[in-house]
C-alpha positions in Angstrom: -59.0 -95.5 148.8 -56.5 -95.5 145.7 -54.1 -97.3 148.2 -56.6 -100.0 149.3 -57.6 -100.5 145.8 -53.9 -100.8 144.7 -53.2 -103.5 147.6 -56.3 -105.5 146.5 -55.3 -105.8 142.9 -51.6 -106.6 144.0 -53.2 -109.2 146.6 -55.0 -110.6 143.5 -52.2 -110.1 141.0 -50.4 -113.7 141.1 -47.9 -114.3 138.1 -46.2 -117.6 137.6 -42.9 -116.1 136.9 -40.0 -118.3 135.1 -36.6 -115.8 135.5 -34.6 -117.0 132.4 -31.3 -116.6 134.1 -32.3 -119.2 137.0 -33.1 -122.9 136.7 -36.3 -122.9 138.8 -40.0 -121.6 139.0 -41.3 -119.4 141.5 -44.4 -118.2 142.3 -44.3 -114.3 142.3 -47.0 -112.0 143.7 -47.6 -108.4 142.6 -45.8 -106.6 140.1 -42.4 -108.3 140.4 -43.2 -110.5 137.9 -44.2 -108.1 135.0 -41.7 -106.5 132.9 -39.5 -103.5 133.8 -41.1 -101.5 131.1 -44.5 -101.7 132.6 -43.1 -100.9 136.2 -41.6 -98.0 134.6 -44.6 -96.8 132.8 -46.4 -94.5 135.2 -46.4 -93.4 138.6 -48.6 -95.5 140.0 -46.8 -98.5 138.8 -43.5 -97.1 139.7 -44.7 -96.6 143.5 -46.0 -99.9 143.5 -42.8 -101.5 142.0 -40.7 -99.5 144.4 -42.6 -101.0 147.4 -42.4 -104.6 145.8 -38.5 -104.0 145.2 -38.2 -102.9 148.7 -40.3 -105.8 150.5 -38.6 -108.4 148.2 -34.8 -106.9 149.1 -36.1 -106.9 153.1 -37.2 -110.5 152.5 -34.5 -111.8 151.1 -32.1 -110.2 154.0 -34.2 -111.5 156.3 -34.2 -115.1 154.8 -30.7 -115.1 154.5 -30.2 -113.8 158.3 -32.3 -116.6 159.6 -30.2 -119.1 157.3 -27.3 -117.4 159.0 -26.0 -115.7 156.2 -25.1 -112.3 155.2 -28.5 -110.3 155.8 -27.1 -106.7 155.4 -26.9 -106.8 151.5 -27.4 -103.2 150.3 -26.3 -101.9 153.9 -23.9 -99.2 152.2 -26.6 -97.6 150.6 -30.3 -96.7 151.1 -33.9 -97.5 150.0 -33.3 -94.7 147.3 -30.3 -95.9 146.3 -31.5 -99.5 145.9 -34.5 -98.1 143.7 -31.9 -96.0 141.8 -29.7 -99.5 140.8 -32.8 -101.2 139.9 -34.3 -98.5 137.7 -30.9 -98.3 135.7 -31.2 -101.9 135.2 -34.6 -101.9 133.8 -34.2 -98.9 131.6 -31.4 -100.8 129.8 -33.6 -104.2 129.9 -37.1 -103.2 129.6 -38.4 -106.8 128.2 -36.7 -108.1 131.6 -38.9 -108.8 134.7 -38.5 -106.8 137.7 -37.7 -109.8 139.7 -35.1 -110.8 137.4 -33.3 -107.3 137.7 -33.7 -107.1 141.3 -32.3 -110.7 141.8 -29.4 -109.6 139.5 -28.9 -106.4 141.7 -29.0 -108.4 145.0 -26.4 -110.7 144.1 -24.0 -108.1 142.5 -24.8 -106.2 146.0 -24.0 -109.3 148.0 -20.8 -110.6 145.9 -19.1 -107.1 146.3 -19.6 -107.0 149.9 -21.9 -103.9 149.4 
């Protein structure tokens, strides 16, 4: 029941996010457009955000693979490792959006061949 309610809220929660370090606007659905502080605020938002991070990461890799680019970013770790790295970034940048920190990490991993 709680999971269904959470999924419904996520589906309805649409955020227009502008990541400061990027020069584009993107429609972001779910917790990704919220601050890192709100992601880390409690166990429910942490679970929601962690699922969002993994889904977003998977989507980025899938999109890259379709475009015949590196679709294996993060292959040197596992889901817990990605979440742990995002968590570190968010602890250091609590006002940043979850999306911004995931994007920075994704680009860092891609650049380093991780």
